[in-house]
C-alpha positions, 0 to 999 in steps of 0.5 A: 315669524315662520309659517307652518301649514300657512299658520304663523307660528310664534318664534323666540323673536316674537316673544322677545318683542312682546315686552312692554306690549301685552302679557305673554300667555304661557302654559306647560304641555306634554302631549299632543291632545293637550297641546292642540287644546292649549295652542290657540290660546297661548303665545308660548308652550313649555315642555317642562321637565315638570313632566317628571312629577306631573306625568311620572310621579317623581318626587323632583325633576332631577330624574328626568332624562333627555329621552323623556324630554325629546319624546314629549317635545315631539308630541307637543310639536305635533299638536302646536301650530301657533305657539312658540314651543320651548323644551326644558333641558333636563338636569345633568344635560348642560351643567358640565360644560358649554360644549355639553350644553350645545350638543344636547340643545342641538339634539333637542332642536334637531329631534323635536323641531322645537323653537328653543330650549330652557335652562335653569341658572344665573351667573354660573350659566352666563357663559353657557347661554352666550355660547348657545345663543351665539351659535343659533340656539334660542335660550329661555332662562330661568331664575329665582326658585330653580327646581333642578337645584332643590336638593341644594337649596332647602326645598321648594320655598319662596326666595328673595326675602333676605338681602343676600338672596334678593341680590343673588336673584338680581345678579342672576337675572341681569347675567341671563339677560345680558348673555342673550336669552330671549326671555326668562322665567322668574319662579317662586320669588317675592312679588316686589323683587319680581316686579323690580327685575321685570323693570330692570331687564331688557327681555321679557320675564314670565312669572310663576309664583312671582308678580302680575307685573311680569311680562307674562305668566306661566302655570303647569297646565295640570295644576291650572286644570285642577287635576291634583286635589291634594296639591295647590301651591299658593301661586296656583289658581284652579281655572277648572276642577277636572279631578272630580269630573274624571273620578265621577266619569270613571265611577260611572264607567265602572258601574255600567261595566259591572251592570253590563249596560256598557257596551250597549248595542249601539256601541258594538259591531253587528253583522251586515244584513 
């Protein structure tokens, strides 16, 4: 572990060593205030490219840019003192070549100060992951459902139901583990397959829509907090229902502004006597 302000910060090595100990607690974070609230409770915070959909209203993650990821990575780093912080590499920033991947991964690490990067892909990313990890860049893998490939895989759906699909995910997980990733996300994969892969690979698996047997779990924090009333995939549990509370607060504010009861005298600055 490294120390930042006398607080021990989790590193990729810390996360890797947690396999077989206790479940790894992970959530996404995109801003400084949310990072500060989540940090004491999480082993790992992911600045996910899901921010494109969650914060920017995009239909998919494909439109997310390097600048967006770096800006939000910097914001999360300002709020995280304990958790290992990983930043997603956006679509188009690493698929062209291992050299392109290194340049962009190095830029993310330099400009954010984060602990590592995450990229999607399996067998086709083996060489890239090996290239990055051998040059000092910690890589968090991602197999199963890969949101950046949603345009070619037929949308968001659970995977691994057919033998061919299951075999592909097995090979992908094996490739990423052997290439040197310190951990991997398994997303949108049928439970028995996620359980099997977790037992088979040497690195921790972090599930989302996968299995309780995974070495850890991750959710999009906005989903977990119940900020989207109109969107609740099967794998999401609302640990709070903040959307109604926010709407109610906004309605109360609007009512008081219209009635001129806010701001009250105690909310204004008065001349000194």
